[in-house]
C-alpha positions in Angstrom: 84.0 79.1 111.6 81.8 80.4 108.8 83.3 79.7 105.4 86.2 78.0 107.0 86.2 75.3 104.4 86.6 77.8 101.6 89.0 80.3 103.3 92.2 78.4 103.2 95.4 80.4 104.1 97.3 80.4 100.9 100.7 80.9 102.6 102.0 78.0 100.6 102.3 80.6 97.8 106.1 80.4 98.4 106.1 77.2 96.3 105.7 76.8 92.6 102.7 75.1 91.1 102.9 72.4 88.5 101.5 72.7 85.0 98.5 70.6 84.1 98.7 67.9 81.5 96.3 65.2 80.4 97.8 62.5 82.4 95.0 61.2 84.6 91.3 61.9 85.1 89.3 62.0 88.3 85.7 62.4 89.2 83.8 63.5 92.3 80.3 62.1 92.9 78.6 63.8 95.8 75.6 64.1 98.0 75.0 67.5 99.6 72.1 67.9 102.0 70.1 71.1 102.6 70.9 72.9 99.4 68.8 74.0 96.4 69.3 72.8 92.9 72.1 74.9 91.4 75.4 74.9 89.5 78.5 73.5 91.3 82.0 74.4 90.1 85.1 72.3 90.3 88.1 74.6 90.7 91.8 74.0 90.8 93.6 75.8 93.7 97.2 76.7 92.8 100.2 76.9 95.2 100.9 80.5 94.1 99.1 83.8 93.6 97.2 82.5 90.5 93.4 82.7 91.0 91.4 79.4 91.2 90.6 78.0 87.8 87.2 76.4 87.0 87.9 73.0 85.3 84.4 71.7 85.3 80.8 72.7 86.0 78.0 70.4 87.1 74.4 70.5 88.3 73.2 69.8 91.8 69.8 68.1 91.4 68.0 66.8 94.5 71.3 67.1 96.4 73.3 64.9 94.0 76.0 65.9 91.5 79.0 64.7 89.6 82.0 66.6 88.2 85.3 65.6 86.7 88.7 66.9 85.4 92.1 65.9 84.2 95.3 66.6 86.2 99.0 65.8 85.9 99.4 64.8 89.5 97.8 65.3 92.9 96.8 68.9 93.7 94.3 71.0 95.6 90.8 71.4 94.2 87.6 73.0 95.5 83.9 72.4 95.0 82.1 75.8 95.0 78.4 76.4 95.0 76.6 78.9 92.7 74.1 80.2 95.3 75.8 79.7 98.6 79.1 81.1 99.9 80.6 77.8 100.8 83.4 75.7 99.3 84.9 72.3 100.0 88.7 71.8 99.5 90.0 68.3 98.6 92.9 66.4 97.0 92.5 64.4 93.8 94.4 61.3 95.1 92.0 58.7 93.6 90.2 58.5 90.2 86.8 58.0 91.9 86.1 60.3 94.9 82.9 60.2 96.9 81.7 63.2 98.8 79.1 63.8 101.5 78.2 66.9 103.4 75.5 69.1 104.8 75.5 72.6 103.4 74.2 74.0 106.8 77.1 72.5 108.8 79.9 75.0 108.8 82.6 72.9 110.5 85.7 71.0 109.5 84.4 67.8 110.9 81.3 67.4 108.8 82.3 67.2 105.1 83.8 63.9 104.0 85.9 63.1 100.9 86.4 59.4 101.4 90.0 58.9 100.2 93.3 58.5 102.2 94.8 61.9 101.3 91.6 63.7 102.1 91.3 62.0 105.5 94.9 63.1 106.2 94.2 66.6 105.0 91.1 66.8 107.2 93.0 65.6 110.3 95.7 68.2 109.7 93.2 71.1 109.3 91.3 70.1 112.4 94.5 70.0 114.4 95.7 73.4 113.1 92.3 74.9 113.8 92.3 73.5 117.4 95.7 74.9 118.1 94.9 78.3 116.7 91.7 78.4 118.7 93.8 77.7 121.9 96.1 80.6 121.0 93.2 82.9 120.3 91.5 82.0 123.6 94.7 82.6 125.6 95.2 85.9 123.8 91.6 87.0 124.6 92.1 86.0 128.2 95.3 88.0 128.5 93.5 91.0 126.8 90.7 90.7 129.4 93.2 90.5 132.4 95.2 93.5 131.1 92.1 95.8 131.5 92.4 95.6 135.3 95.4 96.4 137.5 97.0 93.9 139.8 96.9 91.0 137.3 100.6 91.3 136.2 101.7 87.9 137.6 98.7 86.2 136.1 99.2 87.9 132.7 102.9 86.8 132.8 102.0 83.2 133.4 99.4 83.3 130.6 101.9 84.8 128.2 104.3 81.9 129.1 101.5 79.5 128.4 100.7 81.2 125.1 104.3 81.0 124.0 104.4 77.3 125.0 101.3 76.6 122.9 102.8 78.6 120.0 106.0 76.6 120.2 104.0 73.4 120.2 102.2 74.6 117.1 105.6 75.1 115.4 106.7 71.6 116.5 103.5 70.1 115.2 104.0 71.7 111.8 107.5 70.4 111.4 106.6 67.0 112.6 103.6 66.9 110.2 105.9 67.7 107.2 108.2 64.9 108.3 105.5 62.2 108.7 102.6 63.1 106.4 102.2 60.4 103.7 100.7 62.6 101.0 102.7 65.2 99.0 99.9 67.8 98.7 99.2 67.8 102.4 102.9 68.1 103.0 103.1 71.1 100.6 100.1 72.7 102.3 101.7 72.2 105.8 104.9 73.9 104.5 102.8 77.0 104.1 102.9 77.3 107.9 106.7 77.4 108.1 107.2 81.1 107.3 107.9 81.8 111.0 110.4 79.0 111.2 114.1 79.5 110.6 115.1 77.8 107.3 118.0 76.2 109.1 115.5 74.3 111.2 114.2 72.7 108.0 117.6 71.6 106.6 116.7 68.0 106.9 112.9 68.2 106.7 112.6 69.8 103.3 115.2 67.9 101.3 113.8 64.6 102.7 110.6 65.4 100.8 112.4 64.8 97.5 113.2 61.2 98.6 109.7 60.6 99.9 107.9 62.0 96.8 110.5 61.7 94.0 107.9 61.9 91.2 105.9 64.9 92.3 106.8 68.0 90.4 105.3 70.3 93.0 107.7 68.9 95.6 110.6 69.5 93.2 109.6 73.1 93.1 109.7 73.3 96.8 113.2 72.0 96.9 114.3 74.5 94.4 112.7 77.4 96.3 114.2 76.1 99.6 117.7 75.9 98.2 117.5 79.4 96.8 116.4 80.6 100.3 119.2 78.8 102.0 121.8 80.4 99.8 120.7 83.8 101.1 121.1 82.8 104.7 124.4 82.7 106.6 124.7 80.0 109.3 125.3 81.2 112.9 125.1 84.8 112.0 125.6 86.9 115.2 123.0 89.5 116.2 125.4 92.4 115.7 126.6 91.3 112.3 126.5 93.7 109.3 123.3 93.7 107.4 122.9 91.7 104.2 122.6 93.5 101.0 119.4 95.3 101.0 118.5 94.2 104.5 119.1 96.8 107.2 120.8 95.2 110.2 120.8 95.9 114.0 122.1 99.4 114.7 121.0 100.7 111.3 118.4 103.5 111.0 115.0 102.0 110.0 114.1 103.0 106.4 111.0 105.2 106.5 107.7 103.7 105.2 104.9 105.9 104.0 101.6 104.2 103.0 97.9 104.6 103.4 96.4 103.5 106.7 93.0 101.8 107.1 91.2 105.1 106.5 93.1 105.7 103.3 95.2 108.5 104.7 99.0 108.6 104.4 100.9 107.4 107.5 104.6 107.3 108.1 106.8 105.1 110.3 109.0 108.1 111.1 106.0 109.8 112.8 106.3 107.2 115.5 109.7 108.3 116.7 109.9 108.7 120.5 108.5 105.2 121.2 109.8 101.7 120.9 108.1 100.4 117.7 107.6 96.9 116.5 107.2 97.0 112.7 105.3 93.9 111.9 105.2 92.6 108.3 102.3 90.3 107.7 99.2 89.5 105.6 95.7 88.3 106.1 96.4 85.3 103.8 99.5 84.2 105.7 98.6 81.4 108.1 101.7 81.6 110.2 101.2 85.3 110.6 97.7 84.8 111.8 98.9 82.0 114.1 101.5 84.4 115.6 99.0 87.3 116.0 97.7 86.1 119.5 101.3 86.3 120.8 101.8 89.8 119.3 98.4 91.0 120.7 99.3 89.7 124.2 102.6 91.5 124.2 101.1 94.7 122.9 98.5 94.7 125.7 101.2 94.1 128.3 103.6 96.8 127.1 101.4 99.4 125.3 101.5 101.7 128.3 105.3 101.5 128.6 106.2 103.7 125.6 105.7 100.8 123.1 103.5 100.5 120.1 103.3 98.5 116.8 103.0 99.4 113.2 101.4 96.6 111.0 102.6 96.6 107.4 100.4 94.3 105.3 101.4 92.5 102.1 97.7 92.2 101.2 96.2 93.0 97.9 92.5 92.7 98.9 91.6 95.6 101.1 88.4 94.0 102.5 90.4 90.8 103.6 93.0 93.0 105.2 90.5 95.0 107.2 88.6 91.9 108.2 91.7 90.2 109.5 92.6 93.2 111.6 89.2 93.2 113.2 89.0 89.4 113.7 92.5 89.1 115.2 91.9 92.3 117.3 95.0 94.1 116.1 94.5 97.4 117.9 97.4 99.4 116.6 98.2 101.4 113.4 98.1 99.5 110.1 99.3 100.5 106.7 99.5 98.9 103.2 99.9 99.8 99.6 97.9 96.7 98.7 100.5 95.5 96.2 101.2 92.1 97.8 104.9 91.1 97.5 105.5 94.2 95.4 104.9 96.2 98.6 107.5 99.0 98.7 108.7 97.9 102.2 109.9 94.5 100.9 112.8 96.0 99.0 113.6 98.5 101.8 113.8 95.8 104.5 115.1 92.9 102.3 113.0 90.1 103.8 111.8 87.2 101.7 109.2 85.7 104.0 106.5 86.6 106.5 105.9 86.9 109.4 108.9 89.2 109.8 109.4 92.1 112.1 112.0 94.7 113.3 112.0 96.4 116.7 113.0 100.1 116.8 114.3 102.2 119.7 112.8 105.7 120.2 115.4 107.2 117.9 114.2 104.9 115.0 117.2 102.5 115.0 116.8 98.8 114.7 117.6 96.9 117.9 116.2 93.5 117.0 114.8 91.6 114.1 112.5 88.5 113.5 111.2 88.3 117.1 108.6 85.5 117.3 107.1 83.3 119.9 108.8 83.6 123.3 111.7 85.7 121.8 109.3 88.7 121.4 108.3 88.8 125.0 111.8 88.3 126.2 113.2 91.2 124.1 110.4 93.5 125.1 110.9 92.6 128.8 114.6 93.5 128.4 114.1 96.9 126.8 110.9 98.0 128.5 111.8 97.7 132.1 
């Protein structure tokens, strides 16, 4: 859990941020135990790829500090320490915000921003963390069982359990968006919907405009959602022709050649002869990381049945990419050109959200797309008999 408070999955980058105007001021007065006197930075966190912006700098003296800023509406902010790699994310929902924490306690439960939106935000993060830990634990258990023969029935039941937990996670996210009373927490929760069919959000997302009519960030979400829906055809059959720029089932998979984790060129075409799941993801994508335990479990089950995976990352930060591979135990080939959404594979495969994947047969033809949760295991069981 180290640095969990400052490493927030910025998968909400799908949504536009709002420009800052001098509309309302807010201040944070805090008490931070077990920390030396040092500078403390108040930063705004944007709902896009823009780097955090320092909006005020204060001094921690004897554990106490005060910082302030002006913002147009509620948004995400962070307190970052000069001498310690720790940060505390919060929402500016009140003009006067009190904060208490212990710098040595690296957990979600400890720090306290005593306002309604921040209590809601904290509850949401703790719930997400708990569910992701459950998925990781099941994935590790499946990995351990797969090392010994004779555990097939147990592994199968554990994969079913994992898929159930993953489905529950998806339901929790959608329900949270429907019921959360703060616009910024709702926007943050929307960052976990990349693996959910946009059609499943046809009522959830538009309803946000009625619930938060004056929030510009929510307006940006509605615009992005409507653009995405126009690109999607309802009830599209699995054998339908591909959309423009998006290879469909039965099409040859466009080759991808990028540097692997060692910096050497690696091509998708070199994997012909096996069933290959081409998995598009990124270390910063919360839904991708949440789906990884399911991918790992299926890889461990079928890796000895002429099946493998190629991870194609939309990262820009090489260190973050490699760290995520190690942490999530993604024991297959990985490549990236470290160009984020400008990754060369995006235009070749025509997807507009991650996680996304395509399953190839040994001849390199696409036989399935966007396999997530239980659908991935079902399809692999069908073709890898």
